[in-house]
C-alpha positions in Angstrom: -38.7 -57.4 66.6 -37.9 -60.2 64.2 -34.3 -59.1 63.8 -33.8 -59.1 67.6 -35.3 -62.6 67.8 -32.9 -63.8 65.1 -29.9 -62.2 66.7 -30.8 -63.7 70.1 -31.3 -67.1 68.5 -27.9 -67.0 66.7 -26.1 -65.9 69.9 -27.4 -68.9 71.8 -26.2 -71.3 69.0 -22.6 -72.3 68.8 -20.7 -72.9 65.6 -20.7 -76.6 66.1 -24.5 -76.5 66.5 -24.9 -74.7 63.2 -22.5 -77.1 61.4 -24.6 -80.0 62.8 -27.9 -78.5 61.6 -26.4 -77.8 58.2 -25.1 -81.4 57.9 -28.5 -82.8 58.9 -30.3 -80.7 56.3 -27.8 -81.7 53.6 -28.3 -85.4 54.5 -32.1 -84.9 54.3 -31.7 -83.3 50.9 -29.6 -86.2 49.6 -32.2 -88.7 50.9 -35.0 -86.8 49.0 -32.9 -86.9 45.8 -32.4 -90.7 46.2 -36.1 -91.2 46.8 -36.9 -89.1 43.7 -34.6 -91.2 41.5 -36.0 -94.5 42.8 -39.6 -93.4 42.1 -38.7 -92.4 38.6 -37.0 -95.8 38.0 -39.8 -97.8 39.6 -42.8 -96.2 37.9 -42.1 -95.7 34.2 -44.6 -94.3 31.6 -46.9 -97.1 30.4 -49.5 -97.3 27.6 -51.2 -100.5 28.5 -52.1 -102.5 31.6 -49.2 -104.3 33.2 -51.4 -106.9 34.9 -53.7 -108.1 32.1 -51.7 -106.9 29.1 -54.9 -105.4 27.7 -54.6 -102.8 25.0 -57.7 -101.0 26.2 -57.2 -97.5 27.3 -56.1 -96.7 30.8 -58.5 -94.4 32.6 -57.1 -91.6 34.7 -58.4 -91.4 38.2 -58.1 -89.0 41.1 -54.8 -89.0 43.0 -54.6 -89.9 46.7 -53.3 -87.4 49.2 -49.9 -89.1 49.5 -49.4 -88.8 45.8 -50.2 -85.1 46.0 -47.7 -84.7 48.8 -45.0 -86.5 46.7 -45.9 -84.3 43.7 -45.4 -81.1 45.8 -42.3 -82.2 47.8 -40.3 -84.0 45.2 -41.4 -81.9 42.2 -42.6 -84.9 40.2 -45.6 -85.4 37.9 -47.7 -88.2 39.4 -50.5 -89.8 37.3 -52.9 -92.4 38.7 -54.6 -94.8 36.2 -57.0 -97.6 36.4 -57.4 -100.4 33.7 -60.9 -100.6 32.2 -60.8 -104.4 32.0 -59.2 -105.6 35.2 -59.7 -102.5 37.4 -56.2 -102.6 38.7 -54.7 -99.2 39.7 -51.3 -98.1 38.4 -49.0 -95.2 39.1 -46.9 -93.3 36.6 -44.2 -90.9 37.8 -42.5 -88.4 35.5 -40.3 -85.4 35.9 -41.7 -81.9 35.7 -40.9 -80.0 32.5 
């Protein structure tokens, strides 16, 4: 049943359609790689608050849904911290091991 559906779908498509879909998927892949590199450059690992320069410890807080999606799609480690003095939230993005 699945094989017949696949064969019928491929018979309807022309070669130019398949080439177009492949090019669109490749462009999407390149865009994801660019986003991943920019996130890694924008959110480096930090050890103290960037806003108040306090040396007090940053407290890890729960990630938002969008950070979980980025974690899953781009295969990055996302950490969400909050300063104990000024209560500003900060994001850290690292590559997976």
